[in-house]
N, C-alpha and C positions, 0 to 999 in steps of 0.2 A: 556533060563533062563533070567529073568528080573534082571538087575543089573544097579547100579549107582556107578560111580567111581569118587572119588574127586582127584584133583591134584592141585599143585601150592603153597602148604604150604611151610613154611621155616622160617628162622630167618631174621628179618628186624629191623632196628633201629627205635626209636621213630620218628615219622614225615614221615616215608617211606611208600611205597606202595607195595601191593601184589595183584595179581589177581588169584583167585581160580576158577577152572573149575570143572563142574559136568557133566560127559559124561554118557549118557544112552545107554544101549545095550539090545537088546532082545525085546524092545518095542519102539514105537515112542512117543516122548514128546508132540506131537501136542495137546492132550487132557488132558495133565497133568500140574498141578501146581507144582512148585518146591520151596521148602523152604530151607533156610540155618539156621542151628542151631549151637550153640557152647556150649561147657562145659569145664569149667576150673576145675582144681583139687580142691576138697572140695566145689564146688558150684553146684547149680542146672543148668540143661540144659536151655538155653536161646534161644528163637526164635529171629533171627537176621533180616531176610528179607525173603519175598516170592514174587513170581511172578506168575501171571495168564498166561493162554494161550492167544493166539490171540495178542491183542495190548499191552499185558504185563503190566497191571496195577500191581503196586507193593506196598508193605508195608515195612516199616523200623521201627525197634525198636528205641526208642528215643536215646539210647546209641550210635547209629551209624548214625543217620540221618544227612545228609549233608556231610558225610565222605565216606559212602559205596554206591555203585550202583549195582543194580542187573540187568542183561540183559539175553536174551536168543537168541540163533540162532537155530531155529527148523531145518534148513537145515543140520546143523552139529549135531543135536540132543544133544545140549550142553547148559548148563546155566552157567553164570559167576557171580562171585562177585568180583567186583573191590573195593579194600580196600585202601583208601588214609588217610593221616594224622593219621597214626596209633599210638595208645597209648599202654602203657604197659598193661592196662586192657583189651586189645583185645586178649591178650594171651590166647589160649584155643585150644582144638581140634575141628575143624570145620566139620560138617556133612551136606551133602545135603540129601534131602528126597523128594520123589514124591508122589503125590496124584491125583487120577483121578478127574478132575475138568473141565468138558466140558462147561465152561462159562467164560466170560471175566472179571467178577467181582474179586475183591481182595480175595484170599483164606484165610482160617483160618491159624493162627499159632499154633494151638493146635497140639502138636507133635503126639498125639494119633490118629489123623485123617490121618496121612501119612502112606502109605502102604509099601513104598520102601525106604530103607536107604543105603547110602554108608558106607564105612569102616572108614571114617574120615581122615582128614589131619591136622597135627600139625602146628599151627602158634605161633610163639614166637616173641614178640616185646621186644627188650632189646638192650641196648647199651654196 
């Protein structure tokens, strides 16, 4: 069974940091791009960041550029999202998603292009 599982969410103060993990089971991430999406209550889903296979070319939404960093460890079949200098507006449920992407170029952030989704992890930024 192909599965993505997120972890690492929680409550953090403004200015703090969290690292989310997206672990794959049932398939290898070697030929998959992974995207991180988030959705806050009453708001549309937003593409946050994505990373290609191989050398890991990445994309970041303007709202997180310079604060978030995506990385992958194919040996552990896991992708990470390091979130620094967090703001209240980062509060959302974060989802990772996988898409077959056998190339090194930056993948799309169109959610409908992603085939596999995790269950989500809640991130709350509040003092």
